[in-house]
C-alpha positions in Angstrom: 3.0 2.8 47.5 4.9 5.4 45.4 7.0 2.7 43.9 3.9 1.1 42.5 2.7 4.3 40.9 6.0 4.8 39.4 6.4 1.3 37.8 2.8 1.8 36.4 3.7 5.1 35.0 7.0 3.8 33.6 5.4 0.8 32.2 2.9 3.0 30.5 5.7 5.2 28.9 7.5 1.9 27.6 4.3 0.7 26.3 3.8 3.8 24.3 7.4 3.7 23.2 7.1 0.1 22.0 3.9 0.9 20.1 5.7 3.6 18.3 8.7 1.6 17.6 6.5 -1.2 16.2 4.8 1.5 13.8 8.2 2.9 12.7 9.4 -0.6 12.2 6.4 -1.5 9.9 7.1 1.8 7.9 10.7 0.8 7.5 9.9 -2.8 6.4 7.3 -1.3 3.9 9.8 1.0 2.5 12.6 -1.9 2.4 9.9 -4.0 0.3 9.4 -1.2 -2.3 13.2 -0.7 -2.5 13.7 -4.5 -3.2 11.0 -4.3 -5.8 12.6 -1.3 -7.4 16.0 -3.1 -7.3 14.6 -6.2 -9.1 12.9 -4.0 -11.8 16.1 -2.2 -12.4 18.1 -5.5 -12.6 15.4 -6.7 -15.1 15.6 -3.5 -17.2 19.6 -3.9 -17.2 19.3 -7.6 -18.3 16.9 -6.8 -21.1 19.2 -3.6 -22.1 22.0 -6.2 -22.4 20.2 -8.5 -24.4 18.7 -6.0 -26.7 22.1 -4.2 -27.3 22.6 -6.5 -30.4 18.9 -6.8 -31.6 17.6 -4.6 -34.3 13.9 -5.0 -33.7 12.4 -3.4 -30.8 11.7 -5.4 -27.7 8.9 -4.9 -25.2 10.5 -4.1 -21.8 8.5 -4.6 -18.5 8.1 -1.5 -16.5 6.0 -1.5 -13.2 4.4 -4.9 -14.5 3.3 -3.4 -17.8 4.9 -4.2 -21.3 6.4 -1.1 -22.8 7.7 -1.1 -26.4 10.7 0.9 -27.0 10.8 3.0 -30.1 14.4 3.8 -31.1 15.8 7.3 -32.1 16.0 7.6 -35.9 19.8 8.1 -35.6 20.1 5.1 -33.3 18.3 2.6 -35.9 19.7 1.4 -38.9 16.6 1.6 -40.8 12.8 1.9 -40.2 12.9 -1.9 -39.7 13.7 -1.3 -36.2 10.2 0.0 -35.6 7.1 -2.0 -34.8 4.8 -2.6 -37.7 2.1 -0.2 -36.6 4.7 2.6 -36.4 6.1 1.6 -39.8 2.6 1.7 -41.3 2.0 5.3 -40.0 5.5 6.3 -41.3 4.5 4.7 -44.7 1.3 6.7 -44.9 2.9 10.0 -44.0 5.4 9.5 -46.7 2.7 8.6 -49.3 1.1 11.8 -48.5 4.1 13.8 -50.1 3.3 16.6 -47.7 1.8 17.5 -44.3 -0.9 15.2 -43.0 -3.4 15.4 -40.3 -3.8 12.8 -37.8 -7.4 12.4 -38.9 -6.2 11.5 -42.5 -3.8 8.9 -41.2 -6.5 7.4 -39.1 -8.8 7.1 -41.8 -6.2 5.3 -44.0 -5.6 2.9 -41.0 -9.4 2.2 -40.9 -10.0 4.0 -37.6 -13.3 5.8 -36.8 -12.0 9.3 -37.4 -15.6 10.9 -36.4 -14.6 9.8 -32.8 -11.8 11.9 -31.3 -10.9 9.4 -28.7 -10.1 6.9 -31.3 -7.6 9.2 -32.8 -5.7 10.1 -29.4 -3.7 6.8 -29.3 -2.6 7.5 -32.9 -1.7 10.9 -32.2 0.4 9.8 -29.4 2.2 7.3 -31.7 2.9 10.1 -34.2 4.1 12.3 -31.8 6.5 9.6 -30.3 7.8 9.1 -33.9 8.2 13.0 -34.2 10.2 13.0 -30.7 12.2 10.2 -31.8 13.2 12.0 -35.2 11.2 9.8 -37.7 8.5 12.5 -38.4 8.3 16.2 -38.1 5.4 17.8 -36.2 4.5 21.2 -37.4 3.1 23.9 -35.3 -0.3 23.4 -36.9 -0.3 19.7 -35.6 0.1 18.3 -38.9 3.1 15.8 -39.7 5.7 15.4 -42.5 8.1 12.6 -43.3 11.8 13.6 -42.5 14.0 13.2 -45.6 
């Protein structure tokens, strides 16, 4: 009878071990799937970067399934023609102002409802991106000026 108890106990241990291993295998497979997706994204980005190497105009790049528009650094671009149209409009408005300009004023010139703060936030993000890339200068008071 003792052999049957040992067999039953051992079978129970092995069943628990098999269940734990199956769970670990599932986790490993899920992580491998994520790595395969990451590898495809990196390959796609590398292909797009190679294709964009000779291009002047910015090209949308897919990152995590979303199209992201690359805004070049001022030093990397031949001229502002490398910027997308809406960024060129913002730059032109700031240059026309002749001095420092608030985001609200640019928004009004673009026809945005400047009374709603949420409508100006995407514009503020674009202007900040232009400043980060060297096309504009962002002053400490939140105003923007054109770089010479």
